[in-house]
N, C-alpha and C positions, 0 to 999 in steps of 0.2 A: 492221738492228736493229728490236726492235719498239718502239712508246711505250709508255706506262702513266700514266695520270693520274689520282690519287688526290684527292676531293674529299671535302672534312671541314673543321669551322671551327677557327679557331686555337684551341691547349690540347687539343685533344680526346686524350686518352691511348688510346685505343682506336686511334686511326693509327700512334701509336708503336712497336705492332709488327710491322705490316707495315713501316714504315722501316727497323727495326733490320733485319729478315730480307732487307729489300732490298738493304743493305748490305752484310752475309755472301755475297748471293752473286752479287753484283755489277751487278743490278738496277736500271737509271736509271727511276726515279718521280717524272713532273712532281709538282705538288701548288699548283695556281692560289691566291688569294686568295680565301676563299669566306666568305658569311655565310649561317647558320643562319635558319631565315624569310624570308629573301630568295630565295638563289640555289638553291634548293632546289625554291622552289615553281612555278619558271618552267616556261611551257610547254616548253621544251626541257630540262630537265632530270628532266621528267615525263615526257616520250618515252620517255625510256630509261629510267624507273626511276620508277613509275608511284604508289610507295607514298614518295617523296621523301626516303629514308632514306639516312644517311651515317652510316660513311664508305661510298662509294662507290668501286669502282677502275674505270676504261674500258679495258678492253682493245681489239686488233684481232679477237678472237672475239666480244666484246660485254661487257656489263656485269657487276659482282659485286658484292653488299651483304653485311652480316654480318660484321661485322670479325673474327672467327675465321677465317671462310672466307677471305677476301680472304688473313690471314698463310698460312693453311696453302696456298694457291695458289702465294703466291711462295716460301715454303721451301720447298716440294716442287720448283721448278725447275731444282736443281741436286743432285744424289746427292752427290757429293763434298765437300759441305762437310756434309753429315751431319746437317742441322737438324732431321733428322725421324729420328736415333736409328741406331745399326749394327744393326739387324736388326729383324727384324717386329715380335718383342717390344718393342723398344726403342720401336716407332715409335707401339706399343698404348700402352705409359707415356706420351708425350711426350700423346697425344692426350687419356691420363685428367688430367694434367697440366691442358692447354689449359682442357678441361670443370671441372674442379676452380676453376680460377680464375676462370672465368665465372661459376659460382652464389655460392662460399665467397669471393671476395674483388672483382670486380670491382660486382658488384652490392651489397655492404655499405659501398664504399669509395665507389662514385659517389653514394650518400646521405647519406656523412657530408662527404664534399667538395665536393659541388654548390654545398648554402647558403655553404660559404666561398668558392667561386669567385662565388658569385652567381648561377648557373645554376637553382635551386629555390628556393622557400620553405622558409626554416627552420624545421623543428617538430621538437619536442623531443622527443619520445618516438618519434620514428622515428630520430633523430640516436644517441640513448641507443640504442635496437636495435641500428643499424648500427655503431656502436662496438663493443659486446658480441661482434657477428656476425665482425668482422674482426679484434679479437682472439681471438675461437676459432680464427679460419681460418691466423691467425699460429703458432699454438701447434704446430699440426698442422704446419706449415714446417717449425717447428724443430724437432720430434721427427723430421723425416725428414731435414734438414739438419745433423744434432750431428756423424757421420761423414760425410758427404759435402761435394763443392766444388760440385757441380753436382745439377742434381733427377734428370738421367737420365743415366747412363753419365759419361765423363770429361772432356766437351766441351760446350759451350754446346748446346741446342737451342732448338727453336722452345718449347718447357716454360719454360725461363728467360727468353726474352724477352719471352713472354704475361705472366708473374708478375711479373715487372720493371714493364713495363708497368703493370700495374693498380695497382701499390704506390708509385709515382714519386709523384705528389701525397702518399697518406698522409705518405712521409717528408718531403717538405719542409716539408707543413703542419700536422699532425699526432702525428707519431711523434714527443717530445720526446725527452729523455737518459733521463725516466725510464722511460717507453712502452718504451722501445728494451732496457732494463734486462734486458727477462725475452728478449729474442731475439737473445741475442749470434749465433747460427749463421745465424739468419737475415742480421742485418746486416751480417758476413762474408761471407756471400754475395752479396748487397745491391751492397755496396760491390765486390767482385771484376767482377759483371758489370757495372755503369754507367761502371766504368772502362775497358773494354774497346774499342779505336779504332770498332768501329760501332756501339756504343750512345753512347758520346758523340758521336759523327757525329751523331745523332739529340737527343738529351737535351741535350748541352754539361754545364756542371758540376751537379752534384746536391747541390746545401747542405741539408743533415740539419736536421730543425725545432730550433730553439733553444727555442721555446715554442708549445704545442700553441694552436692560433688558433683563434677562434670565428667563427661564420656573419656573413657582410659586412652584414646587415640586424639590427640588435638587439644586435651585440657580446656574447653569452651567449658562457660559458665552452665549450670544446669538452670533449665525455663524456672524464671519466677510463676509465680500463682498469678493467674488472668485477674484483672481487676474487674468487676461488675459496672458498666456502664448504666447510667439513668437514663431511665426511660422516659421520653417526651410524653408530657401530658396532654394527652387527648383531648379533644372537646368531645361534649356530648352531642352525638347529631341530632337532627329536629324530630319529631317522632312520625315516622310512617304512616300513610294514609292507611286504615283497615282495608285490607283484602276482601274480595267478596269471598263468599264462599263458595269452592270449587264443587261443580257436581259430582255426584259422585259417579266414582269408575268403576266401569263394569270389568266383570272378569276374562282377562283372556282366556279364546278360545281352547286353549291349551290347557290351561290349567283348571278350568271348567270341567271338561272332560275326564282328563285325570282325577277330579275328584266324584265324578259320576264313576267312574272307573272302580274306586276304591272300594275296597272290602267292607262290608259291614261291620260296627265295631263289635258286635258279638263273634263274629267269623275270625277276629286277633288273636292268636294264641296267647294266651297268659301265661306269662313266667311262674315254675312250678314252685309250690311254696315249700320253704325248707320243714324236711321232716324234723318229728317233736324226740329227740333221741330218749327220751324219759315218758313219752307218754305212754306205751305202752304198758306199764310197769302196774300191779294190780293197787287197786285204791287203796289210802293210805285216809285213817282215822287223824293222824295229827297233822292239823289246820298252821302251816308253817307263817300265814300272815297275823293269825291270832298273837305266834307266840313273837312276832316282831312290834306288835302292838304293845303289848306286854313286856315287853324289854324295855323299849322306848320309856312307857310310862315311868321308867323306877330309875332315873339316873341318880338321882342322889347313893341310892343301895340298892345296887344288880342284884345282889345276896338274896333279897329278900322275893326274886321271883323265879330263884333256881329250883324250889320244889313244886313250882307250878310245871317246869318244864318236864322233871324227870317223871311227873305223875302223868304229864300227856303223851311222853313221846314214844312214837309209834318206834320199837329199835325192829323190829323187821322192814321196815318201810324207810327209815333214817341212818345215816351211818355219819360218826365226828372223827376229822381228820385233824391231827397236828400237824402244822405247817414249818418248814423250816428252808428259808433260805441257805442257797446252796453255797454262794459267794460273799460271806459276810466280809471277810478281809479287806474287798475291794472298796467297802463304804466306809471311803472316810469323810466325807462331807454330808453334815447333818440334812440340810435343807435337800441334797440332792437323794439321799434315802426317805426322806419323807417323798418326793416325789416318785420316787421306784413306788411303794406302799399305794401312794394315791393312784397312779395310773394302775397297778392291778387291778384294783376296787372298779374303776373306771372301765377296763376291758373284761370285766364281769358280765357285764349287763345283761348277757343272754341267759345267766344262771339265775334274774333275779326272783324266778318263780320256785327253783328245787334249790335255795343254797341261803344260810344266814352266815356271818363270819365276821370274827374281831381280830384286826391285824395291829403289832406295837411294832416299831422301833424304840428298841432295847439299847442302853447307856447312853450318859451324857458326853463322852467321847468318843473318840475316832477307836478301835473300828465299831461302827452302829450293829445290830443285828437285828433280823427282822423274824418275828417271829407269827404266825396266825394259829386259831382255832377253829373250824369251820365244819358247821353241818349240811347234810346235801344229802339230794334224795336218791334211794338204792345203795347198791354196795359199792363193789368198783368201778360199775356202769355210772354212780353218778361222777366220781371223780374222773372216767374217761371223757364225760359230758365239758367237764369242767376244761378239759384239757382241751379239746378240740376248740370250748367256746374263747379258752383264752392261751396264746400261743405262748406268755409268758407264765403258765402253770410249771411249765416244765425245769424251769430254773429253782424249785422246790422239792425238797423231799416230802414224802406226804405217810405221815404214823397212824394207823387205823388203831383206833381207842376204843376198848369194851367199857361202854356204859352201867356194866354189871360192879366192875371192878371198882373199889373203892377210892385206889390211886389213881386211875383216870378220869373217874368224877370229880375227884379233887383238882384235876390240872385242869377240867373245862370249868369250874367254877371261876378257877385262877385267872384264865385268859380271857374271859367275860366278863368278870367282876372287879380284877384290881386297877386300878386307878393311877397308883404313884409306882409300884414295882412289879413284876412277873420273875420266876425263877430267880429271885433275888436281886435283879436287876432292875436298875431306874427307865422308868418307861419315859420316854421323848415325847413320843406321838404315838396316837392310836389313830386308827379309822376302822369303820364297822360300814361293814355290807348288809343292809338290811332295806 
């Protein structure tokens, strides 16, 4: 197992996001005692990290600095936990919220909180501006979370982890009951997150501030939330006379010349089409689309179509695989386990012409188990194509079945036809790839 070591001073909220992501992904990270200003200026430390910046993650491949880069690295270690969302679009949304948090939340939170913790000198003007900026960011979060449980999608992602980590100290030290009244949706989301086991393992209990604290030196009161000023009513201006249509501008000479010199469209090299890994296989008489239609048309009793399947199956051209998730002990939440299965089906899209499968979430209480049964084109080459198309496939054990063995045929029928229980375990959720 790879070892990772995070160097950061005690209480550094920037380290929280990496440690929480590690909890979700089952990554073990050591965190030795570390004193800022002492341990990060030693020859040994500077040899690895010439800037002496913390947090720093030491990995078998080298070191990483910048807290967001470290958190992203750990979050991407496992696709099945979906800390980076369920699609490319959701991944972009996660990145957007991580960037938003860095600029709009972490920066003002640091300038407001660090004087209270004794890490910085207190400057009243800076603290006032920081408080105003943080309240502005909280207002944006409030609008976004009004009808949402999490920042992105329907489950915890790195976006939530990073934002919560940045808000832990503000909620504990300065956002008292009066300040929190303006952000009920943010408060609901924050409490939901910090009570998740992975958050709690890193943050422990997070008591909310009863009274806003002042800086460690001087004892001045914490800045209050700024009041929004009512904008003056603006009179509607008289309609402006309609402007005459401007004559069409000629192309600048340089642009026209550049267009004249541009190569014909036919001369522009096209991106090479991705090779079909299973196209070279011998032609099969088994019609996958016909099987999918036959199966779909028998929703009330799938067992009725199994004789058709066994009669038409091309044993040489197709193989059957029993699929079992390697990390079932980690499936503590029902909806997260269902999201895991849904994500797997979604990421198998490239295999649409070459595969059919049914996946189940088993048990009604944790730990939930994920198992499935798949039909794939070819033999081991079909499974390899699945592995290449869907990186999540490596998180499963794949057991090849024999369609001539009575026990294996019974297994196929149970996984494809049962709707209430599979192998004696209750079915919580089922997803079909067809």
